[in-house]
C-alpha positions in Angstrom: 34.1 32.8 -58.3 30.3 31.9 -58.2 30.9 30.6 -54.6 32.1 34.0 -53.5 29.1 35.8 -55.3 26.8 33.6 -53.6 28.4 34.0 -50.2 28.5 38.0 -50.8 24.6 37.8 -51.6 24.0 35.7 -48.5 25.9 38.1 -46.1 24.2 40.9 -47.5 20.8 39.5 -47.1 21.6 38.7 -43.4 23.1 42.0 -42.6 22.5 41.9 -38.8 24.0 38.6 -38.2 27.0 39.4 -40.6 27.6 42.7 -38.6 27.3 41.0 -35.1 29.6 38.1 -36.1 32.3 40.5 -37.5 32.1 42.9 -34.7 32.2 40.4 -31.9 35.2 38.4 -33.5 37.1 41.5 -34.3 36.7 42.9 -30.9 38.1 39.6 -29.3 41.0 39.6 -31.9 41.7 43.3 -31.3 41.9 42.8 -27.6 44.3 39.8 -27.9 46.6 41.9 -30.2 46.7 44.7 -27.7 47.5 42.4 -24.9 50.1 40.9 -27.0 51.6 44.3 -27.8 51.8 45.2 -24.1 53.3 41.8 -23.1 55.8 42.0 -25.9 56.9 45.5 -25.0 57.3 44.4 -21.3 59.2 41.3 -21.9 61.2 43.0 -24.6 62.8 45.5 -22.5 66.5 45.6 -23.1 66.5 42.7 -25.4 68.3 44.8 -28.1 71.8 44.5 -26.5 74.1 42.2 -28.4 75.8 40.7 -25.1 72.5 40.7 -23.1 73.1 37.0 -21.9 76.3 38.1 -20.4 75.0 41.3 -18.6 74.1 41.2 -15.0 73.2 43.5 -12.3 74.8 43.1 -8.9 72.3 42.7 -6.1 72.6 42.8 -2.3 71.0 40.2 -0.3 70.1 42.0 2.9 70.1 40.0 6.1 67.1 40.8 8.5 67.9 41.2 12.1 65.4 38.5 13.2 66.4 36.1 10.4 65.5 35.8 6.8 66.6 38.2 3.9 65.4 40.4 1.2 66.9 41.6 -2.1 68.0 45.2 -2.9 69.0 46.4 -6.3 71.8 48.6 -4.9 75.2 47.8 -3.7 78.0 49.3 -1.6 79.6 52.2 -3.4 83.3 50.9 -3.4 82.3 47.5 -4.7 82.6 48.6 -8.4 86.4 49.4 -7.9 87.3 46.0 -6.8 85.0 43.7 -9.0 87.1 43.6 -12.0 90.4 43.2 -10.4 89.2 40.5 -7.8 86.6 38.4 -9.4 87.6 36.3 -12.3 85.0 36.2 -15.2 84.0 39.8 -15.2 85.0 41.7 -18.3 83.5 45.2 -17.6 82.0 47.0 -14.6 80.1 50.1 -14.5 77.9 51.8 -12.0 74.7 53.2 -13.0 73.8 55.9 -10.2 70.8 58.3 -10.5 71.4 61.8 -9.4 67.9 63.2 -8.7 66.7 66.7 -8.8 69.7 68.0 -10.7 69.6 71.7 -11.9 71.0 72.2 -15.4 72.1 75.7 -16.5 72.8 76.2 -20.2 75.2 78.8 -21.8 72.9 81.7 -22.1 73.9 82.8 -25.7 73.1 79.4 -27.3 70.2 78.2 -25.3 66.5 78.4 -26.0 64.1 80.6 -24.1 64.7 78.7 -20.8 68.3 78.7 -19.7 67.7 76.5 -16.6 66.3 73.0 -16.4 65.4 70.8 -13.4 66.0 67.2 -14.3 64.3 65.1 -11.6 65.1 61.7 -12.8 67.2 61.6 -16.0 70.8 62.4 -14.7 73.1 59.4 -14.3 76.7 58.7 -13.6 78.6 55.9 -15.4 82.1 54.8 -16.3 83.3 54.2 -20.0 82.6 50.5 -19.5 78.8 51.2 -19.5 79.0 51.4 -23.2 81.1 48.1 -23.5 78.4 46.4 -21.5 75.5 47.8 -23.4 74.6 48.7 -26.9 73.4 52.4 -27.5 74.0 54.1 -30.8 76.5 56.9 -30.8 75.6 59.8 -33.0 78.8 61.9 -32.0 81.6 61.2 -29.8 82.9 58.1 -28.1 82.7 56.3 -24.6 86.1 57.9 -23.9 84.3 61.2 -23.1 83.2 59.6 -19.8 86.9 59.1 -18.8 87.3 62.7 -18.8 86.3 64.7 -15.7 85.1 67.5 -17.9 83.0 65.4 -20.3 79.3 65.1 -20.7 77.0 62.7 -22.7 73.5 63.8 -23.7 70.8 61.8 -25.6 69.5 63.2 -28.8 66.2 64.1 -27.4 67.6 66.0 -24.5 70.2 67.8 -26.7 67.3 69.0 -29.0 65.3 70.0 -25.9 68.1 72.1 -24.8 69.5 73.7 -28.0 66.9 73.0 -30.7 69.2 71.0 -32.8 71.4 68.1 -31.0 74.3 69.0 -33.3 74.5 72.3 -31.8 75.0 70.8 -28.4 78.5 69.5 -29.1 81.2 71.5 -27.4 78.7 73.4 -25.3 79.5 73.8 -21.5 76.7 73.0 -19.2 76.7 73.6 -15.4 75.3 70.8 -13.2 74.2 71.9 -9.7 76.3 74.5 -7.9 79.8 74.1 -9.2 80.0 71.2 -11.8 80.7 72.5 -15.3 81.1 69.9 -18.0 81.5 70.1 -21.7 79.2 67.9 -24.2 81.4 65.6 -25.8 78.9 62.8 -27.0 75.3 62.4 -28.2 73.6 58.9 -28.0 70.3 57.5 -29.2 68.3 56.0 -26.4 65.3 53.7 -27.3 62.1 53.8 -25.3 62.2 50.0 -24.4 65.1 50.0 -21.9 65.4 50.1 -18.2 68.3 52.6 -18.6 66.2 55.8 -18.9 69.0 58.4 -18.8 68.9 61.9 -20.4 72.4 63.0 -19.2 75.4 60.9 -18.4 78.1 62.3 -16.1 81.6 60.7 -15.8 81.7 58.7 -12.7 85.3 60.0 -11.9 83.8 63.6 -11.6 81.5 62.9 -8.8 82.2 62.1 -5.0 81.1 58.5 -5.5 84.7 57.9 -6.9 86.2 58.9 -3.7 83.7 57.1 -1.4 85.2 54.2 0.4 82.5 53.4 2.8 81.3 49.8 2.4 78.7 50.1 5.2 75.8 52.0 3.6 73.5 51.4 0.7 72.0 54.1 -1.3 68.8 53.2 -3.4 70.1 55.2 -6.4 73.4 53.1 -6.7 73.3 50.3 -9.0 76.2 48.3 -10.5 76.2 46.4 -13.8 78.8 43.8 -15.1 79.6 42.0 -18.2 80.8 38.5 -17.8 83.6 36.9 -20.1 82.1 34.6 -22.8 82.8 31.3 -20.8 82.1 32.5 -17.2 80.5 30.3 -14.8 77.7 32.5 -13.2 77.6 30.2 -10.2 81.3 30.5 -9.7 81.1 34.3 -9.9 78.3 34.4 -7.4 80.6 32.5 -4.9 83.3 35.0 -5.4 81.0 37.8 -4.8 80.0 36.1 -1.6 83.5 36.0 -0.5 84.0 39.6 -1.5 81.2 40.7 0.8 82.8 38.8 3.7 86.1 40.4 3.0 85.0 44.0 2.6 81.7 44.6 4.5 81.5 45.4 8.2 81.6 42.2 10.2 78.0 43.0 11.7 76.6 42.9 8.4 75.6 39.6 7.1 74.7 40.8 3.5 76.1 39.0 0.4 76.4 40.2 -3.2 74.9 38.2 -6.1 74.1 38.4 -9.8 70.8 39.2 -11.4 70.6 38.6 -15.3 69.7 41.6 -17.2 66.5 39.8 -18.7 65.1 39.6 -15.1 65.8 43.2 -14.1 62.7 44.8 -15.4 60.2 42.3 -14.1 61.9 41.8 -10.8 60.0 44.8 -9.3 62.7 45.9 -6.9 62.2 49.5 -5.8 65.5 50.5 -7.4 64.3 49.7 -10.8 64.1 52.8 -13.0 61.5 51.9 -15.7 59.2 49.5 -13.7 55.6 49.6 -15.0 54.0 47.3 -12.5 54.1 44.2 -14.7 55.1 41.1 -12.9 55.3 37.7 -14.2 52.2 36.7 -12.5 50.3 39.7 -14.1 51.8 38.7 -17.5 50.4 35.2 -17.0 47.0 36.7 -15.9 47.0 38.9 -19.0 47.6 35.8 -21.3 44.8 34.0 -19.6 42.5 37.0 -20.2 43.5 37.3 -23.8 42.9 33.6 -24.3 39.5 33.7 -22.6 38.3 36.8 -24.5 39.4 35.2 -27.8 37.7 32.0 -26.8 34.4 33.8 -25.8 34.5 35.7 -29.1 35.0 32.5 -31.1 32.2 30.9 -29.1 29.9 33.6 -30.1 30.9 33.4 -33.6 30.2 29.7 -33.7 26.8 30.1 -31.8 25.6 32.8 -34.2 26.7 30.8 -37.3 24.9 27.7 -36.1 21.9 29.7 -35.1 21.5 30.5 -38.7 21.3 26.8 -39.8 17.6 26.5 -39.1 17.0 29.6 -41.0 18.6 28.3 -44.1 17.1 24.7 -44.4 14.8 25.7 -47.2 17.9 27.2 -49.1 19.9 24.1 -48.7 16.9 21.9 -49.7 16.4 24.0 -52.8 19.9 23.7 -53.8 19.8 19.8 -53.4 16.7 19.6 -55.4 18.4 21.8 -58.2 21.2 19.4 -58.2 23.8 20.6 -55.7 25.8 17.9 -54.0 27.0 17.6 -50.3 30.5 18.6 -51.3 29.2 21.9 -53.1 27.1 22.8 -50.0 29.9 22.4 -47.6 32.2 24.5 -49.7 29.7 27.2 -50.0 29.2 27.5 -46.2 32.9 27.3 -45.5 33.5 30.1 -48.0 31.0 32.2 -46.2 32.5 31.7 -42.9 36.0 32.3 -44.4 35.0 35.6 -45.6 33.5 36.6 -42.3 36.5 35.6 -40.2 38.8 37.2 -42.7 36.9 40.6 -42.3 37.0 40.1 -38.5 40.8 39.5 -38.5 41.3 42.7 -40.7 39.0 44.9 -38.8 40.5 43.4 -35.4 44.0 44.3 -36.7 42.9 47.9 -37.5 41.1 48.4 -34.1 44.2 47.3 -32.2 46.3 49.6 -34.1 44.1 52.4 -33.2 44.0 51.5 -29.4 47.7 51.2 -29.1 48.8 54.6 -28.7 45.8 55.7 -26.3 46.4 52.7 -24.1 50.3 53.2 -24.1 49.6 56.8 -22.9 47.5 55.4 -20.1 50.1 52.8 -19.1 53.1 55.2 -19.7 54.8 52.9 -22.2 55.5 53.6 -25.8 53.2 51.2 -27.9 53.7 52.3 -31.6 51.7 50.5 -34.3 54.9 48.9 -35.5 54.7 46.6 -32.4 51.9 44.7 -34.2 54.1 44.1 -37.3 55.8 41.1 -35.5 56.3 37.4 -36.9 54.2 36.3 -34.0 51.3 38.4 -35.4 51.8 36.9 -38.8 51.4 33.6 -37.3 48.5 34.6 -34.9 46.0 35.9 -37.4 46.3 33.0 -39.9 45.9 30.7 -37.0 42.7 32.4 -35.9 41.4 32.5 -39.5 42.0 28.8 -40.0 40.7 27.6 -36.6 37.5 29.7 -36.5 36.7 28.9 -40.0 36.9 25.1 -39.4 35.2 25.2 -36.0 32.3 27.6 -37.0 32.0 26.3 -40.6 32.0 22.7 -39.9 28.7 22.3 -38.1 26.3 24.1 -40.5 28.3 22.7 -43.6 27.8 19.1 -42.3 24.4 19.4 -41.1 22.9 21.2 -44.2 25.0 19.0 -46.6 23.3 15.7 -45.2 19.8 16.9 -44.4 17.0 15.3 -46.4 15.8 17.9 -48.9 12.2 17.0 -48.3 12.7 17.7 -44.5 14.4 20.7 -45.4 11.7 22.1 -47.5 9.1 21.2 -44.7 11.3 23.0 -42.1 11.2 19.6 -40.0 14.4 20.8 -38.3 12.6 23.7 -36.9 10.1 21.6 -35.1 12.8 19.5 -33.5 13.2 20.4 -29.7 16.2 19.7 -27.7 15.6 19.0 -24.0 18.0 19.8 -21.2 21.4 21.7 -21.8 23.0 21.5 -25.1 26.5 22.2 -26.0 25.5 25.7 -27.3 24.0 26.4 -23.8 27.0 25.3 -22.0 29.1 27.5 -24.2 26.9 30.3 -23.2 27.4 29.4 -19.5 31.1 29.4 -19.8 31.0 32.8 -21.6 29.0 34.4 -18.6 31.1 32.6 -16.1 34.3 34.4 -17.4 32.3 37.6 -17.7 30.9 37.6 -14.2 34.4 36.7 -12.8 35.8 39.7 -14.6 32.8 41.9 -13.4 33.5 40.9 -9.8 37.2 41.5 -10.3 36.7 44.8 -11.6 34.3 45.8 -8.9 37.0 44.7 -6.2 39.8 46.5 -8.1 37.7 49.8 -8.2 36.9 49.5 -4.6 40.5 48.8 -3.7 41.6 51.9 -5.8 39.1 54.1 -3.9 40.3 52.8 -0.5 43.9 53.8 -1.6 42.7 57.3 -2.7 40.2 58.1 0.4 41.8 56.1 3.3 43.5 58.1 6.1 47.2 58.2 5.9 47.7 59.4 9.6 48.3 63.1 8.7 46.7 65.9 6.8 47.5 65.8 3.0 45.0 68.4 1.5 46.0 71.8 0.4 49.8 71.0 1.0 52.4 71.8 -1.5 56.1 70.6 -1.6 58.6 72.9 -3.0 62.3 71.4 -3.6 64.8 73.9 -2.3 68.1 74.8 -4.1 71.4 73.8 -2.4 74.8 75.2 -2.5 75.3 78.8 -2.1 71.5 79.4 -2.3 70.8 77.4 0.9 71.6 80.5 2.9 68.2 82.1 1.7 66.0 79.8 3.2 65.3 82.2 6.1 64.4 85.0 3.7 62.2 82.6 1.7 60.4 81.7 4.9 59.9 85.3 5.7 58.3 86.1 2.3 56.0 83.1 2.4 55.0 83.9 6.0 53.7 87.3 4.8 51.2 85.8 2.4 47.6 85.6 3.5 47.2 82.3 1.5 49.8 80.5 3.5 48.6 79.0 6.8 51.7 76.8 7.6 55.4 76.4 6.4 57.9 73.9 7.2 61.5 72.9 6.1 62.3 69.2 6.1 63.9 66.4 4.2 60.5 64.8 3.0 56.8 64.9 3.7 55.4 62.3 6.0 54.6 59.9 3.0 57.4 59.7 0.4 58.6 57.2 -2.2 62.1 58.2 -1.6 62.5 57.3 2.1 66.0 56.9 3.7 66.6 54.1 6.2 69.4 54.1 8.7 70.4 51.9 11.7 70.8 53.6 15.1 71.7 52.8 18.8 68.9 53.3 21.3 69.5 53.9 25.0 73.2 52.8 24.6 71.9 49.1 23.8 74.1 47.7 21.1 71.4 45.2 20.2 69.1 48.1 19.0 71.6 48.6 16.1 70.0 45.6 14.5 66.9 47.7 13.8 66.5 50.0 10.7 64.1 52.9 10.5 63.1 55.6 8.1 64.7 58.8 9.3 63.4 62.4 8.5 65.0 65.7 9.3 62.3 68.2 10.4 61.7 71.6 12.0 59.3 72.4 14.9 56.6 73.4 12.4 56.5 69.9 10.6 54.1 68.1 13.2 51.5 70.9 13.6 51.5 71.7 9.8 50.7 67.9 9.0 48.6 67.6 12.2 50.3 64.6 13.2 48.9 63.4 16.7 51.3 62.8 19.5 50.9 59.6 21.6 53.3 60.8 24.4 55.7 63.7 25.2 55.9 66.8 23.2 57.0 68.2 19.7 60.7 68.9 18.9 61.7 72.5 19.4 63.2 75.1 16.8 66.6 74.9 18.2 69.3 73.6 16.0 71.9 73.1 18.7 70.4 70.5 20.8 69.0 67.2 19.0 65.6 66.0 19.9 64.0 62.9 18.5 60.4 61.8 17.9 59.7 58.1 17.4 56.6 56.4 16.1 54.5 53.8 17.9 55.7 51.0 15.5 59.3 51.8 16.5 58.5 51.9 20.3 57.1 48.4 20.0 60.0 47.1 17.9 62.4 48.4 20.6 60.4 46.1 23.0 58.5 48.8 25.0 54.8 48.6 25.6 53.8 52.2 26.4 55.2 55.2 24.6 55.9 57.1 27.7 58.5 54.5 28.6 60.9 55.8 25.8 60.8 59.4 26.7 64.2 60.9 27.6 66.0 57.9 26.3 69.2 58.6 24.1 69.3 58.0 20.3 72.8 57.9 18.4 73.1 57.8 14.5 76.1 57.7 12.5 78.4 58.4 15.4 77.7 62.2 15.4 73.9 62.6 15.5 73.1 62.3 19.3 69.9 63.3 21.1 67.1 62.6 23.5 63.6 61.2 22.6 61.1 64.0 23.6 58.0 62.6 22.1 56.2 59.7 20.3 53.9 60.4 17.5 50.9 58.1 16.5 51.6 55.7 13.5 51.2 57.2 10.1 51.9 55.9 6.7 55.5 56.9 5.7 55.0 54.6 2.5 52.1 53.5 0.6 49.0 51.6 2.0 50.3 48.7 0.1 53.0 48.2 2.9 52.7 48.0 6.6 53.5 51.1 8.9 57.4 51.3 9.0 59.4 52.1 12.1 60.3 55.9 12.0 62.3 58.4 13.7 62.4 62.2 13.1 64.8 64.6 14.6 65.3 68.5 14.4 68.3 69.3 12.1 68.1 72.3 9.7 71.0 71.6 7.4 69.7 68.8 5.2 66.2 70.3 5.0 65.8 70.9 1.2 62.1 70.6 1.0 59.7 73.3 1.8 56.3 72.4 2.7 53.5 74.9 2.4 49.8 74.7 3.7 47.4 76.7 1.7 44.2 78.2 3.1 42.1 76.7 0.3 39.9 78.7 -2.0 41.5 79.7 -5.3 44.6 77.4 -5.3 45.8 78.8 -8.6 45.9 82.4 -7.3 47.7 81.1 -4.1 50.4 79.3 -6.2 50.9 82.4 -8.3 51.7 84.3 -5.0 54.0 81.5 -3.9 55.8 81.6 -7.2 56.2 85.4 -7.1 57.9 85.1 -3.5 60.0 82.3 -5.1 61.2 84.4 -8.1 62.0 87.3 -5.7 64.4 85.2 -3.5 65.7 82.6 -6.2 65.4 84.4 -9.6 67.7 82.1 -11.4 66.2 78.8 -10.2 63.0 77.2 -11.8 60.0 77.1 -9.6 58.7 73.6 -9.2 56.0 72.2 -6.8 54.0 69.2 -6.2 50.7 68.9 -4.3 51.1 66.2 -1.7 47.9 64.4 -2.4 48.8 64.1 -6.0 52.3 62.7 -5.0 50.7 60.2 -2.8 48.2 59.1 -5.7 51.4 58.3 -7.6 52.1 55.5 -5.2 49.3 53.7 -6.9 49.9 54.7 -10.5 50.7 51.1 -11.7 47.4 49.7 -10.0 45.5 52.6 -11.6 46.9 51.9 -14.9 46.2 48.1 -14.8 42.6 48.9 -13.4 41.9 50.8 -16.7 43.0 47.6 -18.6 40.9 45.3 -16.5 37.9 47.5 -16.9 38.3 47.4 -20.6 38.7 43.6 -20.6 35.7 43.1 -18.4 33.7 45.4 -20.6 34.7 43.6 -23.8 34.0 40.2 -22.1 30.5 41.3 -21.2 29.8 42.7 -24.5 31.0 39.4 -26.2 28.8 37.4 -23.7 25.8 39.6 -24.6 26.4 38.6 -28.3 26.5 35.0 -27.4 23.1 35.4 -25.6 21.7 37.2 -28.5 22.7 34.3 -30.8 21.2 31.7 -28.6 18.0 33.8 -28.0 17.8 34.2 -31.8 18.3 30.5 -32.3 15.6 29.7 -29.6 13.1 32.1 -31.1 13.4 30.6 -34.5 13.3 26.9 -33.1 10.2 27.6 -30.9 8.1 29.9 -33.0 5.3 27.3 -33.6 5.3 26.3 -29.8 4.8 30.0 -29.0 2.1 30.2 -31.5 0.2 27.1 -30.0 0.6 28.5 -26.4 -0.8 31.9 -27.5 -3.8 30.1 -29.0 -4.3 28.2 -25.9 -4.3 31.5 -23.9 -0.8 32.3 -22.9 -0.2 36.0 -22.4 2.6 38.2 -23.4 4.1 38.1 -19.9 3.9 34.2 -20.0 5.8 34.0 -23.2 8.6 36.6 -22.0 9.0 34.4 -18.8 9.2 31.2 -20.8 12.0 32.7 -22.8 13.8 34.4 -19.8 13.6 31.5 -17.5 16.3 29.5 -19.4 18.5 32.5 -19.5 18.3 33.3 -15.9 19.1 29.6 -15.1 22.2 29.8 -17.4 23.2 33.0 -15.9 22.7 31.5 -12.3 24.9 28.4 -13.2 27.5 30.7 -14.5 27.4 32.8 -11.3 27.8 29.6 -9.1 30.9 28.8 -11.2 32.3 32.3 -11.2 32.2 32.9 -7.6 34.9 30.4 -6.3 37.0 31.3 -9.4 36.9 35.1 -8.6 37.3 34.5 -4.9 40.5 32.5 -5.4 42.2 34.9 -7.7 41.0 38.1 -5.8 42.2 36.8 -2.6 45.6 36.1 -3.8 45.6 39.6 -5.4 44.5 41.4 -2.2 47.1 39.4 -0.1 49.8 41.5 -1.9 48.6 44.5 0.0 49.2 45.3 3.7 45.8 47.2 3.9 42.9 46.0 1.6 39.1 46.2 1.4 38.5 42.5 1.7 35.9 40.4 0.0 32.4 41.3 0.9 29.4 39.1 -0.2 27.6 42.0 -1.7 30.2 42.5 -4.2 29.7 39.0 -5.5 25.9 39.6 -5.4 26.3 42.9 -7.4 28.3 41.1 -10.0 25.5 38.4 -10.3 22.7 40.9 -10.3 24.6 43.0 -13.1 25.1 39.9 -15.1 21.4 39.0 -15.0 20.3 42.5 -15.8 22.6 42.5 -18.8 21.3 39.1 -19.9 17.6 40.1 -19.5 18.3 43.2 -21.6 19.9 41.3 -24.2 17.3 38.7 -24.8 14.3 41.0 -24.1 14.3 42.0 -27.9 13.7 38.4 -29.0 11.4 37.3 -26.2 9.0 40.5 -26.8 9.1 39.9 -30.5 8.1 36.3 -30.2 5.3 37.1 -27.6 3.9 39.7 -29.8 4.0 37.6 -33.0 0.7 36.7 -34.6 0.1 33.0 -33.9 -1.8 32.7 -37.1 1.4 33.3 -39.1 3.4 31.2 -36.8 1.0 28.2 -37.4 0.3 28.8 -41.0 2.5 25.8 -42.1 0.2 23.5 -40.0 
């Protein structure tokens, strides 16, 4: 007990060092725990299913016309109907098909204040086998509900949102879309750590998919999952799926089907993934490395600060030896002090991590409750840190002070010893700043790339443009009336009906025949149905020809420059008046070529594109506002909507906000990297503070002698600063190739990037020098201003 009392007194006496030690180490531990929680969540998606090792998604390996292939997470619609019967080893099959933008109408007498909801992403259709494949808890009902064309399953959260109490939802009849009326027969609990983010489940047999026998096309919303029998050979099932593709797919398609394990779905980053958060295996490895480096920097700081205090405690050790303390007692004393510091750091780090989880989870769009930290791995991690850091940082001071001659200790002989060259302590500081500068440079590049995504031209106008999803079914006939209402508003300067804006994350691709050339059918292109107002509203420039006309009886096509080149033409004028045919019935003439614009994000190259005038599928209204008071303008648009569609919820999305969502994952990760870089800089500064403190104590008499011999305050400050500038410079030289390599790999993942400019690296180095000088200036100035008489009194 006496050891602990003495340790407590010593820690209180050195409050500044104690606080810095605990703060630095706890920050490193907290960041490691946060990274652990994020990775734990991402890698734990759908790990709660009891048969997860036998669950697979069926993929399509798409053959490219010019050779090679790529994977798609969707399959041909009829595939699910033949899998179980024709492929041995498959025990259960269920499609998992998203039905976007579903309008949900509740029974008026039992609903809350809202009787109509617009479910953008949460409606799916499945078969009863879905719950044989995956484990979701049923609160009411059974999977047999999904065998009935009149059945419907809700999650508890959705049922509560609709009716206030999920129990009240049972037996209620809900209308989906224009004419589908289903009765709630089941309530399930859906956790957040799953790729299957459904809110409503519709029986597959009640949808048109059940009657679709077309093997040729793929829809990005159509996925299929299977459960293999316990002893199934996965390789054999893959071979059977390849044979199945050759049997049923059109002869001109060279696609094959293959299996993807459930554990790989979330991290595969296929566009069909529902709950993708932008975390790839490479990014997970990078985050592990960052966590390791930050913890290592924190431990180095702790060790540096601990050893820096050795010279200040030499007299204490000498007095203890004179009074009878043995080497073992001194070692134990300093180990106990270190243990107390590390223990407090672990507890504080754990607390800080718990406070950071929910805010960071909100930024990343994932649920990160504090319970994530209460894992067996955490129980191993914290004691491991406690033991390792205590041994590493307590060993040096304990050993040095325990074996030092008490006479030398009382005379402070150790203070007079001077180490030349680069000690281990200095190299550790160099290592810290190397990592910190690499993270500074990386953060600058990431921020610059995000700014590029946000400000770069997409090839069309995107400001003051609003998209309104239009109702279908019987309400589709009111589009002309709605057009008339909006055209009267002074705040509306343009209006177009189309299938999608120029840039969208839900593009549809198609094959086609150009100029009656059968070889052109090997090409795929994004297709958009538009009206005559589309091109002028978005101010898309023409490279040749003219815009489509407003007629709906004659089909006219616009191609982009990329498609013209892929068709083998050198000048856009060469394709004018050529014939285009799609799907056998869509036939028309090319009347114009538009300059390339980005139909997808800037992460991808410009895609081949064709647009055509066709009114029927245009269920997106695009409105250009005059600017000014946008809130007042939207209130006017909403009023016009309510006059025409009083029973349909008014929803809208500004185009620039929709485009910004293309880069949600990058923006989220950039927040994390900025946090990591800030912590690394902070910890590195603590390391510099510790080394500066050590050097100030070690060279106090040297400074006194120099001042007596005429050295100025500026000379003393430069004396201290020169060594640190050298260390930061060496760290910069080491950080540049490290940062360049990893950033080059990262930027190669984008079709359009900012590149690596020399000034970014220079800015990172200058920033590090400024931070380093600001950190050591306190000790440098204090040493320079110290009275040399006091410094030399012992002489």
